[in-house]
GUBALO-340279 format. One record per residue (C-alpha): residue number from 0; residue in one letter; y, z, x. Coordinates in Angstrom, 3 decimals, padded with zeros to 6 digits, always signed. Layout:
# GUBALO-340279
num	residu	py	pz	px
NUM	a	Y	Z	X
...
# end
This chain:
# GUBALO-340279
num	residu	py	pz	px
0	m	-144.320	+341.762	+260.779
1	t	-147.395	+343.309	+259.886
2	l	-150.102	+341.298	+258.016
3	a	-153.497	+342.507	+256.342
4	d	-154.593	+346.012	+257.518
5	p	-154.189	+346.553	+261.318
6	d	-157.151	+348.723	+261.091
7	l	-159.058	+345.772	+259.263
8	l	-157.710	+343.073	+261.249
9	q	-158.956	+345.001	+264.574
10	r	-162.323	+345.438	+263.313
11	g	-161.929	+341.822	+262.138
12	g	-161.333	+340.891	+265.718
13	l	-158.427	+338.925	+264.864
14	t	-154.741	+339.338	+266.142
15	v	-151.591	+337.640	+263.843
16	d	-148.350	+336.272	+265.171
17	v	-145.566	+334.864	+262.694
18	d	-143.157	+332.769	+264.166
19	g	-140.516	+331.590	+261.305
20	a	-142.677	+328.442	+260.070
21	r	-145.345	+328.990	+262.091
22	a	-148.726	+331.699	+262.029
23	t	-150.973	+331.644	+264.914
24	i	-154.154	+333.427	+263.918
25	t	-156.179	+334.663	+267.422
26	l	-160.134	+335.258	+266.593
27	s	-159.322	+337.964	+269.757
28	r	-163.073	+339.040	+270.970
29	p	-163.481	+336.515	+273.938
30	d	-166.484	+339.151	+275.459
31	a	-168.390	+338.533	+272.788
32	l	-167.298	+334.686	+272.326
33	n	-165.268	+335.249	+269.166
34	a	-168.234	+335.682	+267.073
35	q	-167.415	+336.571	+263.817
36	t	-168.855	+339.618	+261.435
37	p	-168.350	+340.042	+257.389
38	a	-165.029	+342.267	+258.849
39	t	-163.499	+339.077	+260.242
40	w	-164.189	+337.115	+257.212
41	h	-162.239	+340.091	+255.213
42	a	-160.080	+340.063	+257.641
43	l	-159.048	+336.637	+257.552
44	a	-158.931	+336.707	+253.619
45	a	-156.442	+339.355	+253.862
46	v	-154.349	+337.446	+255.990
47	g	-153.891	+334.658	+254.091
48	e	-153.342	+336.523	+250.912
49	d	-150.181	+338.294	+252.979
50	l	-148.861	+335.418	+254.703
51	p	-145.278	+334.761	+253.839
52	a	-143.950	+332.212	+251.567
53	d	-141.793	+330.166	+254.424
54	v	-144.726	+329.932	+256.349
55	r	-146.138	+326.460	+256.735
56	v	-147.992	+326.105	+259.578
57	v	-150.901	+327.988	+260.474
58	v	-152.973	+327.553	+263.694
59	v	-156.613	+328.665	+264.442
60	r	-157.680	+329.614	+267.845
61	g	-160.026	+331.682	+269.792
62	q	-159.118	+333.785	+272.860
63	g	-160.967	+333.127	+275.912
64	r	-163.295	+330.335	+276.838
65	a	-165.298	+330.105	+273.730
66	f	-163.165	+329.184	+270.065
67	s	-166.343	+331.211	+268.332
68	a	-169.404	+331.270	+268.938
69	g	-171.099	+331.996	+265.127
70	l	-172.688	+334.968	+263.805
71	d	-172.495	+338.454	+265.566
72	r	-176.000	+339.103	+266.352
73	s	-175.160	+342.411	+264.386
74	l	-175.413	+340.190	+261.261
75	f	-179.305	+339.705	+261.555
76	v	-179.715	+344.017	+262.108
77	p	-178.582	+345.522	+257.893
78	t	-176.965	+348.998	+258.186
79	p	-175.554	+350.793	+255.346
80	d	-172.515	+349.611	+255.513
81	e	-173.661	+345.505	+255.654
82	p	-176.749	+344.436	+254.440
83	g	-177.022	+341.792	+257.110
84	i	-178.610	+338.086	+256.901
85	a	-181.797	+339.346	+255.939
86	g	-180.797	+342.125	+253.532
87	l	-178.904	+339.824	+251.249
88	a	-182.364	+338.809	+250.075
89	g	-182.963	+342.606	+248.641
90	l	-179.978	+342.175	+246.826
91	p	-179.733	+341.728	+243.077
92	a	-179.196	+337.538	+242.574
93	e	-174.876	+338.420	+241.671
94	d	-174.635	+341.199	+244.112
95	a	-175.491	+338.880	+246.649
96	d	-173.632	+335.926	+245.517
97	a	-170.571	+337.860	+244.739
98	l	-171.092	+339.180	+248.702
99	i	-171.800	+335.806	+249.734
100	a	-167.834	+334.142	+247.744
101	g	-166.268	+337.449	+249.329
102	y	-167.146	+335.943	+253.044
103	q	-165.933	+332.300	+252.306
104	a	-162.850	+333.764	+250.715
105	g	-162.350	+333.980	+254.435
106	f	-162.011	+330.221	+255.155
107	t	-161.366	+328.604	+251.527
108	w	-157.649	+329.596	+251.655
109	l	-157.443	+327.851	+255.003
110	r	-157.840	+324.384	+252.459
111	d	-154.442	+325.478	+249.900
112	p	-151.761	+322.593	+250.836
113	a	-149.339	+325.604	+250.243
114	r	-149.103	+325.031	+254.251
115	v	-150.676	+322.453	+256.981
116	t	-153.800	+324.410	+258.953
117	v	-155.027	+323.520	+262.565
118	a	-157.313	+324.466	+264.395
119	a	-157.524	+324.472	+268.508
120	v	-160.698	+324.468	+269.896
121	q	-162.802	+325.087	+273.082
122	g	-165.785	+325.893	+274.720
123	h	-167.946	+327.172	+271.987
124	a	-167.810	+325.898	+267.719
125	i	-171.074	+327.138	+267.258
126	g	-172.068	+328.126	+263.452
127	a	-169.536	+329.834	+261.712
128	g	-167.133	+328.696	+264.150
129	f	-167.762	+325.530	+263.523
130	q	-167.145	+325.944	+260.055
131	l	-164.269	+327.959	+260.643
132	a	-163.164	+324.637	+262.811
133	l	-163.617	+322.541	+259.748
134	a	-161.761	+324.444	+256.940
135	c	-158.747	+323.679	+258.627
136	d	-156.832	+320.632	+257.974
137	l	-156.783	+319.098	+261.184
138	r	-158.315	+319.764	+264.562
139	v	-157.356	+319.325	+268.294
140	v	-160.248	+319.849	+270.395
141	a	-160.115	+320.515	+274.369
142	e	-162.335	+318.427	+276.373
143	d	-165.109	+320.406	+276.529
144	v	-165.489	+321.542	+272.977
145	q	-169.256	+321.654	+271.907
146	f	-169.419	+321.760	+267.733
147	c	-172.832	+323.145	+266.466
148	m	-173.785	+323.754	+263.435
149	a	-177.434	+325.656	+264.233
150	e	-177.392	+327.955	+260.751
151	t	-180.344	+324.934	+259.683
152	g	-182.622	+326.280	+263.049
153	l	-182.429	+329.609	+262.209
154	g	-184.285	+328.995	+258.599
155	i	-180.593	+329.438	+257.036
156	v	-177.902	+327.294	+255.783
157	p	-174.115	+326.523	+256.503
158	d	-172.132	+328.895	+253.559
159	l	-169.304	+329.652	+254.691
160	g	-167.800	+326.149	+253.038
161	g	-168.317	+323.388	+256.098
162	t	-170.547	+321.357	+254.256
163	l	-168.121	+319.615	+252.102
164	p	-165.546	+318.963	+254.727
165	l	-168.395	+318.046	+257.193
166	v	-169.430	+315.181	+254.798
167	q	-165.712	+314.295	+254.405
168	a	-165.041	+314.509	+257.644
169	v	-167.833	+312.200	+259.278
170	g	-169.953	+311.104	+256.143
171	y	-173.417	+312.029	+254.826
172	a	-175.632	+310.417	+257.546
173	r	-173.682	+311.937	+260.439
174	a	-173.663	+315.394	+259.217
175	v	-177.785	+315.437	+258.106
176	d	-178.513	+314.521	+261.773
177	i	-175.478	+317.104	+262.622
178	c	-176.460	+319.744	+260.788
179	l	-180.283	+318.945	+260.726
180	t	-180.695	+318.547	+264.257
181	g	-178.446	+321.501	+265.371
182	r	-177.281	+319.223	+268.355
183	r	-173.849	+319.497	+269.924
184	v	-171.372	+317.698	+269.504
185	g	-168.546	+316.925	+272.224
186	a	-164.970	+315.649	+272.168
187	a	-165.431	+312.074	+272.548
188	e	-167.963	+311.712	+269.930
189	a	-165.894	+314.803	+267.676
190	v	-162.742	+312.064	+267.526
191	a	-164.722	+309.327	+267.297
192	a	-166.832	+310.794	+264.293
193	g	-163.410	+312.010	+262.770
194	l	-164.133	+315.864	+263.024
195	a	-161.066	+316.016	+265.222
196	q	-157.904	+314.015	+265.641
197	r	-157.186	+314.346	+269.229
198	s	-158.848	+315.913	+272.471
199	v	-157.027	+317.269	+275.671
200	p	-157.869	+318.233	+278.487
201	r	-158.261	+322.382	+278.398
202	d	-154.815	+323.232	+280.083
203	g	-153.422	+321.234	+277.965
204	l	-154.794	+322.488	+274.530
205	d	-151.877	+324.987	+273.568
206	a	-148.959	+322.073	+274.420
207	a	-150.921	+319.534	+272.479
208	v	-151.190	+321.839	+269.289
209	d	-147.238	+322.475	+269.523
210	e	-146.068	+318.883	+269.760
211	l	-148.317	+318.290	+266.620
212	v	-147.015	+321.391	+264.907
213	t	-143.291	+320.496	+265.676
214	a	-144.500	+316.931	+264.069
215	l	-145.802	+318.522	+260.887
216	l	-143.351	+320.666	+260.415
217	a	-140.275	+318.235	+260.539
218	p	-140.845	+316.473	+256.996
219	p	-139.372	+318.705	+253.702
220	p	-141.793	+321.571	+253.207
221	r	-142.035	+320.444	+249.011
222	a	-143.134	+316.840	+250.322
223	t	-145.339	+318.067	+252.386
224	a	-146.843	+320.613	+249.892
225	e	-147.361	+317.654	+247.531
226	t	-148.780	+314.921	+249.931
227	l	-151.167	+317.596	+250.800
228	a	-152.466	+318.263	+246.959
229	l	-152.593	+314.287	+246.821
230	l	-155.006	+314.440	+249.909
231	a	-156.718	+317.067	+248.905
232	a	-157.721	+315.597	+245.275
233	a	-158.436	+312.375	+246.946
234	a	-160.500	+313.623	+249.449
235	e	-162.793	+315.870	+246.879
236	g	-163.540	+312.722	+244.964
237	a	-160.862	+312.363	+241.602
238	d	-160.933	+309.707	+239.371
239	p	-159.247	+306.974	+240.933
240	a	-156.971	+306.705	+237.221
241	a	-156.731	+310.320	+237.117
242	q	-155.449	+310.126	+241.050
243	l	-152.563	+307.432	+240.015
244	g	-151.443	+309.582	+237.792
245	a	-151.427	+312.573	+240.075
246	e	-149.282	+310.717	+242.546
247	r	-147.183	+308.881	+239.797
248	s	-146.223	+313.011	+238.187
249	a	-145.586	+314.004	+241.954
250	q	-143.305	+311.691	+243.198
251	l	-141.184	+312.112	+239.880
252	r	-141.342	+316.129	+241.148
253	r	-140.166	+315.218	+244.229
254	l	-137.364	+312.616	+242.878
255	r	-135.940	+315.339	+240.748
256	s	-135.728	+317.930	+243.676
257	l	-133.739	+315.669	+245.532
258	a	-132.002	+314.686	+242.744
259	a	-130.880	+317.725	+242.436
260	g	-130.153	+318.346	+245.749
261	e	-133.385	+321.328	+245.944
262	g	-134.722	+319.070	+249.275
# end
């Protein structure tokens, strides 16, 4: 099955494999430590739009020794096709905003409650790589993982959707520490702080992710989607009374579906 434009996937450095209810997206520029470009983000967005409805779990992984080393260096040099980081400042505000919003679209769909997303992270996950891992619902990491939010040290900010899930995962003060110091966060701290759900030896990463995917696929699909939606609303600070109402509505939908034999 072909997802998205094959040429766009190649330019974005992605490969996609769909196996029943599981899709695996692989950053496949290992020689560049899976550094990301705008083509990467456009390709990710296209994959999100094209995934079959029966895909329930998406795994995002990196080929080679790193998950993703962040922004490709080419982004700091404007070209006729891409303004680059510095070139954004010269665009009209509305054009620059729309361009960045298009980049963000490659990340935001990973939190759609229609499916569960898992980042399998080894080695460096820096800047945009860190934000891509944060865009997923869950993270399983190898013991050699090194998370780093490098943007502030470069004079820019994390703008690919990473600030909200980072604060949700580790709290405000720790997020300030991670972002402003640009320090590396290893596997033990990542698990202890809530950035990752599990740390495993490097050679056990694929097996650990496979085990998790099997467990995630066990509940009925509609129950999973309803639960994800409830948890997403709670994480974003839903009003307590509204959250209780949402739980009641979701439960009634589930009970009626089960009573109708719809699963």
